[in-house]
C-alpha positions in Angstrom: 0.0 0.0 0.0 1.2 3.5 -0.8 2.3 5.1 2.5 1.6 8.9 1.9 -0.3 9.9 5.0 1.2 12.4 7.4 -0.3 13.0 10.9 0.2 16.6 12.0 -0.3 17.0 15.7 0.0 19.7 18.3 -1.8 22.5 20.3 -3.7 24.1 17.4 -7.4 24.7 17.2 -8.9 24.3 13.8 -10.3 25.9 11.8 -8.7 29.2 12.8 -9.1 29.7 16.6 -5.4 30.4 17.1 -2.4 31.4 15.1 -1.0 27.9 15.3 -4.0 26.6 13.3 -3.3 29.1 10.5 0.3 27.9 10.3 -0.3 24.2 10.2 -3.1 24.6 7.7 -0.9 26.4 5.2 2.0 23.9 5.8 -0.5 21.0 5.2 -1.5 22.5 1.9 2.2 22.5 0.8 2.4 18.8 1.8 -0.8 18.1 -0.1 0.6 19.8 -3.2 3.6 17.4 -2.9 1.2 14.4 -2.9 0.7 13.7 0.8 -2.5 13.1 2.6 -2.4 15.2 5.8 -4.4 14.3 8.9 -4.7 16.8 11.8 -4.8 15.9 15.5 -5.3 19.1 17.4 -7.1 20.3 20.6 -10.6 21.6 21.1 -11.4 23.6 24.2 -15.1 23.0 23.7 -14.9 19.2 24.1 -15.8 17.7 27.5 -12.7 16.4 29.2 -13.8 12.8 29.0 -14.2 12.8 25.2 -12.4 10.0 23.4 -10.6 10.9 20.2 -12.5 8.2 18.3 -15.6 10.4 18.6 -14.1 13.6 17.2 -13.4 12.8 13.5 -14.3 15.7 11.2 -13.0 17.4 8.1 -11.9 20.9 7.1 -10.8 22.1 3.7 -10.4 18.5 2.5 -8.3 17.4 5.5 -9.4 14.8 8.0 -9.3 16.2 11.5 -9.3 14.8 15.0 -9.1 16.5 18.4 -8.5 15.9 22.1 -10.0 18.0 24.9 -8.0 20.9 26.3 -6.5 19.8 29.7 -8.2 21.6 32.5 -6.5 20.2 35.6 -3.0 19.3 36.8 -3.7 15.6 36.4 -4.9 16.1 32.8 -1.9 18.4 32.1 0.4 15.6 33.3 -1.3 13.2 31.0 -1.2 15.7 28.1 2.6 16.2 28.3 3.5 12.6 28.7 0.9 10.4 27.0 0.5 9.7 23.2 -2.4 7.2 23.6 -4.6 9.2 21.3 -2.0 9.2 18.5 -1.4 5.4 19.0 -5.2 4.9 18.8 -5.8 6.6 15.5 -2.6 5.1 14.0 -3.6 1.6 15.0 -7.3 1.9 14.0 -7.2 4.2 11.0 -3.8 4.9 9.4 -1.6 1.9 10.2 -0.9 0.7 6.7 -0.7 4.1 5.0 1.3 6.3 7.3 4.4 8.0 6.0 5.3 10.0 9.1 4.2 12.2 12.0 4.9 15.9 12.5 4.8 17.2 16.1 4.0 20.9 16.4 5.7 22.5 19.5 5.0 19.2 21.2 5.7 18.5 24.9 9.1 17.0 25.2 8.2 13.6 26.8 5.3 13.0 24.6 7.4 14.0 21.5 10.1 11.6 22.7 7.5 8.8 22.7 6.3 9.7 19.2 9.9 9.5 18.1 10.2 6.0 19.6 6.9 4.9 18.0 8.0 6.2 14.6 11.3 4.4 14.9 9.7 1.1 15.7 7.2 1.4 12.8 9.8 2.8 10.4 8.0 6.1 10.0 9.5 9.5 9.5 9.6 11.6 12.6 9.5 15.4 12.0 9.1 18.5 14.2 7.6 21.8 13.5 9.1 24.3 15.9 8.0 27.9 16.2 8.8 28.8 19.9 11.5 28.7 22.4 9.3 29.0 25.4 10.3 31.1 28.4 10.3 29.7 31.9 9.6 32.8 34.0 6.6 34.4 35.6 5.2 31.3 37.3 5.9 29.6 40.6 9.2 27.8 41.2 7.6 24.4 40.3 6.0 25.7 37.1 9.2 27.5 36.0 11.3 24.4 36.6 9.0 22.1 34.7 8.7 24.6 31.8 12.5 24.9 31.7 13.1 21.2 31.7 10.4 20.5 29.1 11.7 23.2 26.8 15.3 22.3 27.1 14.7 18.6 26.6 12.5 19.3 23.5 14.8 21.9 21.9 18.2 20.4 22.7 17.6 16.6 22.8 14.3 15.4 21.3 14.0 17.6 18.2 17.6 17.1 17.0 16.6 13.4 16.7 14.0 14.3 14.1 14.4 13.1 10.5 13.6 16.7 9.6 12.7 20.0 11.3 10.4 22.7 10.1 11.6 26.0 11.6 10.0 29.4 11.6 13.0 31.7 11.9 16.6 32.2 11.0 17.6 31.7 14.6 16.1 28.2 14.8 17.4 27.3 11.4 20.9 28.2 12.4 20.5 26.4 15.8 19.5 23.1 14.2 21.7 23.4 11.1 24.7 23.6 13.4 23.5 20.3 14.9 23.5 18.7 11.4 19.7 18.5 11.3 17.8 18.7 8.0 15.7 21.8 8.1 13.3 23.9 6.1 12.4 27.4 7.2 8.8 28.3 6.7 7.4 31.6 8.2 3.7 31.7 9.1 2.1 31.3 5.7 -1.4 31.7 4.2 -3.5 30.5 1.3 -3.6 34.0 -0.1 -6.1 33.1 -2.9 -8.7 32.0 -0.2 -8.4 35.1 2.0 -11.5 37.3 2.1 -10.7 40.9 1.3 -13.1 43.7 2.0 -13.4 46.9 0.0 -12.1 49.6 2.3 -14.0 52.8 1.8 -11.7 55.7 0.7 -11.1 58.0 3.6 -11.5 61.7 3.0 -10.0 62.7 6.3 -6.3 62.9 7.3 -6.5 60.4 10.2 -3.9 57.6 10.1 -5.4 54.5 11.6 -3.1 52.3 13.6 -4.0 48.9 15.1 -2.5 46.5 17.5 -3.9 43.0 18.0 -2.5 40.3 20.2 -1.7 39.0 23.6 0.8 41.6 24.8 1.3 39.8 28.1 -0.1 37.1 30.4 -1.5 38.8 33.5 -1.0 35.7 35.6 2.7 35.2 34.7 4.3 38.7 34.6 7.4 38.9 36.8 7.7 41.7 39.3 10.2 43.6 37.1 7.9 43.2 34.0 10.9 41.8 32.0 9.0 38.9 30.4 6.4 41.0 28.5 6.4 40.0 24.8 4.8 43.0 23.0 5.9 46.4 24.3 2.6 48.1 24.0 3.8 50.5 26.7 6.6 51.7 24.4 4.1 52.3 21.6 1.7 54.3 23.9 4.6 56.3 25.4 5.9 57.1 21.9 2.5 58.2 20.6 2.1 60.4 23.7 5.3 62.2 22.7 4.2 62.3 19.0 1.0 63.9 20.1 2.7 67.2 20.7 3.6 67.3 17.0 1.0 65.2 15.3 -2.6 64.5 16.4 -3.9 62.9 13.2 -3.9 59.3 14.4 -5.9 56.7 16.2 -4.7 53.4 17.8 -7.2 50.6 18.2 -6.0 47.9 20.6 -7.5 44.4 20.4 -6.7 41.5 22.8 -6.9 43.3 26.1 -8.9 46.0 27.9 -7.8 49.3 29.3 -8.2 47.8 32.7 -5.9 44.9 31.8 -3.3 47.3 30.6 -3.4 49.6 33.6 -3.1 46.6 35.9 0.4 46.2 34.5 1.2 49.8 33.7 -0.7 51.9 36.3 1.7 54.8 35.7 0.1 55.3 32.3 -3.3 56.4 33.6 -2.7 60.1 32.9 -1.2 59.3 29.5 -4.3 57.4 28.4 -6.5 60.2 29.7 -4.6 62.7 27.6 -4.9 60.5 24.6 -8.6 59.8 25.0 -10.2 59.5 21.6 -6.9 58.6 20.1 -6.3 55.3 21.8 -9.1 52.8 22.2 -9.1 49.4 23.9 -11.5 46.8 22.5 -10.7 43.7 24.5 -10.8 40.2 23.0 -12.8 39.9 19.8 -13.6 37.1 17.3 -10.8 36.5 14.7 -13.1 37.5 11.8 -13.6 40.9 13.4 -9.9 41.4 13.9 -9.2 40.6 10.3 -11.8 43.1 9.1 -10.3 45.8 11.3 -6.7 45.0 10.1 -7.9 45.7 6.5 -9.6 48.9 7.6 -6.4 50.2 9.2 -3.5 52.0 7.5 -0.9 50.2 9.6 -0.6 47.5 12.2 2.0 48.2 14.8 4.0 46.2 17.4 7.4 46.6 19.3 9.2 43.6 20.8 12.2 43.2 23.0 15.1 41.3 21.4 15.8 38.1 23.3 16.0 34.4 22.4 12.3 33.9 22.8 11.5 36.6 20.3 14.3 35.8 17.9 13.4 32.1 17.8 9.7 32.8 17.0 8.0 34.6 14.1 5.3 37.2 14.6 2.3 35.8 12.8 0.7 39.3 13.2 3.4 40.5 10.7 2.6 38.0 7.9 -1.1 38.1 8.6 -1.3 41.9 8.3 0.7 42.0 5.1 -1.3 39.2 3.6 -4.5 41.1 4.2 -3.1 44.2 2.6 -2.0 46.3 5.6 1.7 47.3 6.1 3.4 46.9 9.4 5.3 49.3 11.8 7.7 47.5 14.1 11.2 47.4 15.3 13.6 45.2 13.3 13.9 41.6 14.4 16.0 39.0 12.6 13.1 36.8 11.9 11.2 39.4 9.9 14.2 41.0 8.3 14.1 38.9 5.1 10.5 40.0 4.4 10.4 43.6 5.6 10.8 46.1 2.7 11.1 49.7 4.1 8.5 52.0 2.7 6.8 49.2 0.7 5.2 46.8 3.2 6.6 48.1 6.4 8.4 50.8 8.4 11.1 50.1 11.0 11.2 52.1 14.2 13.9 52.0 16.9 13.4 49.8 19.9 14.9 52.1 22.5 15.9 55.4 21.0 12.9 57.6 21.9 14.0 60.5 19.7 14.3 58.3 16.6 11.0 56.6 17.4 9.2 60.0 17.5 10.9 61.2 14.4 10.0 58.1 12.4 6.4 58.2 13.6 6.0 61.8 12.6 7.3 60.8 9.2 4.8 58.0 8.9 1.9 60.2 10.1 2.9 62.7 7.4 2.1 60.3 4.6 -0.9 61.3 2.5 -3.8 59.1 1.6 -2.5 58.1 -1.8 0.9 57.1 -0.3 -0.8 54.9 2.3 -3.0 53.3 -0.3 0.0 52.6 -2.5 1.6 50.6 0.4 -1.6 48.7 1.0 -1.8 47.8 -2.7 1.8 46.6 -2.7 1.1 44.3 0.2 -1.8 42.7 -1.5 -0.2 42.3 -4.9 3.1 40.8 -3.8 1.8 37.9 -1.8 5.1 37.2 -0.1 3.5 34.8 2.5 1.5 32.7 0.0 2.2 29.0 0.7 2.6 28.3 -3.0 5.9 30.1 -3.1 7.4 27.5 -0.6 6.4 24.3 -2.4 9.7 23.7 -4.1 11.7 24.5 -1.0 9.6 22.0 1.0 9.9 19.4 -1.8 13.7 19.7 -1.5 13.4 19.2 2.3 11.6 15.9 1.8 14.0 14.8 -0.8 16.9 15.4 1.6 15.1 13.4 4.3 14.4 10.5 2.1 18.0 10.5 0.7 19.4 10.5 4.3 17.1 7.7 5.4 
């Protein structure tokens, strides 16, 4: 029997409930173009915790999908990070004679190790899709220790044993290439032809609409010095407060947290937000479809991130998502977006820490007229730099190298 089925498993929620789902779906379409049948095994937070995987089979965009409940207790979490019984079940009962390999997406270390052992015993390919180098701060001592052990074991020991590793950034590609691993670097991609684009009504006013969408921080895991905050929304707001003295023609819509959430972490910004009332609006968490609509209505999306291993190892899906939907991005330069950022075409780069340069650059951006902003949005839509089709040949070569090595 022709063994061309790949099981893609991890903490993604199909169809598009998290950024992980968007990534694996695009990657699976590449695999399908190469002749593979991809089967998803993800998570579903709506499932009762006693649901068996055999009762979850469904389909989405031509892919068979299965799901396990999201763990809601310490006992269930322990099972989640150590057990692969759900994978073993569907392999044995559904795909035993047709399986080519298994891809683990940011999988817990012990469970991934067991998948590796299972693949070896069944002569299957064992592959990893890695997009994060998780931090181990902001929790209790036990949590931080377990997180550090899990991440270190996965990144340094289990994944290097993969037949092939799909990376998301230059940092991770270099890390695993130095360990003689076969890699392919795929940023967060999209099926651009299937994206729903709305017609944005031409604006007659001079207001430049900025937008931030994301999880800037986890309220329950911020350390006392606020050093483990991913997105520096505080730097953006401070910068816009200084810009306000020179340019008032902007609004910033913030999705993903409320003003109360923000002030819990940055109470010193109460007066700043009061001064910028009407210019900065918090909208909290909203459905993904609403986020996409507002990205397209904006002139720019914006984010600023500290530079550390966690950031360099990952890839900001908000960058590729915004550009794919036709909206250029304002951000500081990070190595993982450097190959795709074209100054003045699909993005603008602002300084991470130089306040004077930040303000000067934002004044320059806010001085763009409507036609100049439309030109950038048109460029983003037409160039399609994150369309999965452009990465088919690269991925084909990846599989050829794996098969040659085996």
